[in-house]
N, C-alpha and C positions, 0 to 999 in steps of 0.2 A: 578517417572516421570510423567509428567502431562498427563491427558487423551486427546486424540485427536478426533475429529469428534463429530456429534450429537448423543444424547442419542438414545438408540433403544426403551426405554420405555417412556410412558407420564403420569404424574401423574394428577389426576382429579383436584386437586386444583389448578394446573398451565394452564389448558386449556382455550381457548378463550371463550369470553361471549356470543357468538352465540349457545354454546351447552346448551340444556335444559336437565340437569340432577342433581341428588344428589351428590354433590361432596365429601361427607363425607361418603358414602355409601361403598365403595371401594377405595383402594390406587391408582390403576391404571386403565387406560381406552385405547381405541384404538387410536395410534397415526396417525397424518395426514403424508400423503405424499405429495411432491410437485406435482402441477399440473396446472390446468387452472385457479383455484379460489385462491385469496389472503389467506394466512394462517389465517388471524385474521377474515375472513367471510366465513369460509367453515367448513364442518364436514367430518370425513371419511364415506364412503360408508358403512363399517361394522357397525359403529356406529348407523346409520341410520336405517339399517336391524334389528339390534338387541334391540337398547335401545328406538327408536323411533318409528317404525312400529312394533316391538315386534313380527316379522316373525320367529325369531330364540332366542333361549334362552341362547346360549354361542357362543364363537368365532369359536369353531369347526364346529356348524352348519351354522354359516354364510359362512365359507370356502367352505362347502360341497353346498351350495346354489350359490354361485358365480362361483366355478369351473364347475358347470354343465351349465353354461350359462344362467340361468334363470333371469339374471337382466340387463337391459338397462338403459343407462343414456344419454339422449337426442339422443335416437335412436342406440345407439352402445352399444354392449354387453362389460361390465366391469367385470374383475374378480380379480381386485385388491383390496383387504380388505381396505387399506388405501387410496384410491382414493378420492379425494376432491370433496364434493358436496356442490354448492352454490346456492344463489338466482335465482328463476325462471327455475332451472333444471328440466328437465321432467323424472321421474323415472317409469320405467315399469317392473312389476314383472310377469313372464309368468305363474308360478304355481297358483297365485290366480287371474289371469287376471284383475289386477288392475293398474291404472295409477296415479301417484300422482306428483303434482306441489310443488316445494320448495318455500315457502313464510316466512315472517317474523311475529312473535306475537309482541304484544305491547311492549315487554321487549328487542326487538332486537334480539330474539333467533329464530333460523330457525326451521321451522314446516313443515308437509306436509298438504295438502288438496287433496281430490280426484277429479280427472278431467275426463271427458267424452269426450274430444274434438276428433272428427273424424279423423283430420289430425294433426299429431305431429307437433307442431310448438314452437317458443321460440322467446323472447324479448330480445335482447342485447343493453347495452348502450354503446355509442362511448366514450372512455377513451383516446384516443390518434389518432393523425392524422400528418402524414408527407409524403414528398415527397421522394420516393426511388431512387436508383441509375439509373433505367430506365425512371425517370421522371412520373412515375405512383403515384396515390396518395393512400397511405397504412393506412388503418383505424384498430384500435386496440379496442377490446371491454373488457367490465368487466370480461368476463368469458375466457379470453385468446385467442380469436379467431382473425385471421387477415384476411381482405378482401382487394382486390386490385382493384380500380377503375381507369378509365383513367380520367374521369370527374365527379365530385360529389359536391352537396350543402351541404352535410352533416358536421357537425362540432361537436366539442366535446361537450358532454350533450344530443344530439340528441340521437334516438333509432331507432333500425332497427327490423323488424320481419322475421325471417328465418325460412325455412322448416327445418325439420330433418329426416334423419341424412345428407342430401345433402348439406345443407348449402346455399341454394339459397335465396337471398334478395327478400321478398314478399312485404314489405311495409317499407317506410321511414317515420319516425314520428318526426318532428322538436320540439326543445323545444321553444315553443311559446304561447303566450297568448291563452287562450281557450281551450288548450289540457289538458289530464288528466295525473296525475302523482301518483307513488307509493311512498310513504316515507319510506326511508331506514335508517334513523337516527334521533335522537333527541326525543322530548318528543310525536311526532305524530308518530312514527314509525309503519308501516304496515298499515297506513291509506290511502285511495284513495282521491285525492282532484283535483281540476281544477286550472290551474294557472291563476291569476287575473293580475300579473304584475311581470317583471323580472326587478330587480334593480342592475344595473351594479355596480361592486366593484370599489373601488378607492385604494390609496396607504394605508389609514387606515381603509378600511372597506370591507369584503369580498362580493362576490356576492351573493345575496340573492333573494328569490322567494316569492311574496306575493300569497297565495293560498286561496281556500274557499272549504268549504263542505256545505251539507244542513244546518248543525248545527251552523258553525262559520267560522271565517276567521283567518289567521294566517300567520306567516313569518317562513321561515326556510333557511338555507344556501343551496346555489346551489347544492352542493355535496350531499345533503340528498334527491334529487328528482330523480325519474327515469321515464321517460315519458312512458306511456303504451298505448296510443291512443289518436286519435282526438275527437272522438265523445263519445267513450266508450273504455273501455279496449280490447286490441286485443287479451288477453288470459282470461281464467276462472282464477278469483281470489277470 
């Protein structure tokens, strides 16, 4: 009889590219559970604690930390070992009194940086926009959040700055010339740059963005940019 359902184990060799690890060290690793982030762009919370932050040495220790309610993701206690963690998530570890922001390295792998922001906030990218049955505008973000607005000028590609964990919109940051972005794909992944020009797509050409840094100018597809601020980044990066 054929096997049904997804496998309970995850082989290291078949994991997504955003995990920074030695894929030949062991056979298996912690499997992802479905959640707010895309499977290809996230890592399990247990993997973050054990393999990246190295707060624990094995899965048993990770479970002990999580079950004690010592870890918060975006201001909420998370106890699920396989919970997906993605770009710009804010991780708080009670025992060591440290806060970490999830960012990308130059190879597109997720990593952490320490942050000392006094008020917990996060940037979210608008990835969907539609009118619901009540004729309200529904906005969807890259990390699975949904916001309902009666009226809004926000469009797909813009970003919002929200407070955590109550999810109040603090700032609306449009994707336009002069604003700053974080590169999430391509050869300049992990770089901060300023928008010089947005080149609209055609039937034969995808929408691209012309960008500049202090060292150079370059272009990338619009899907590779994440707006982070108007005069500077709205979060520590």
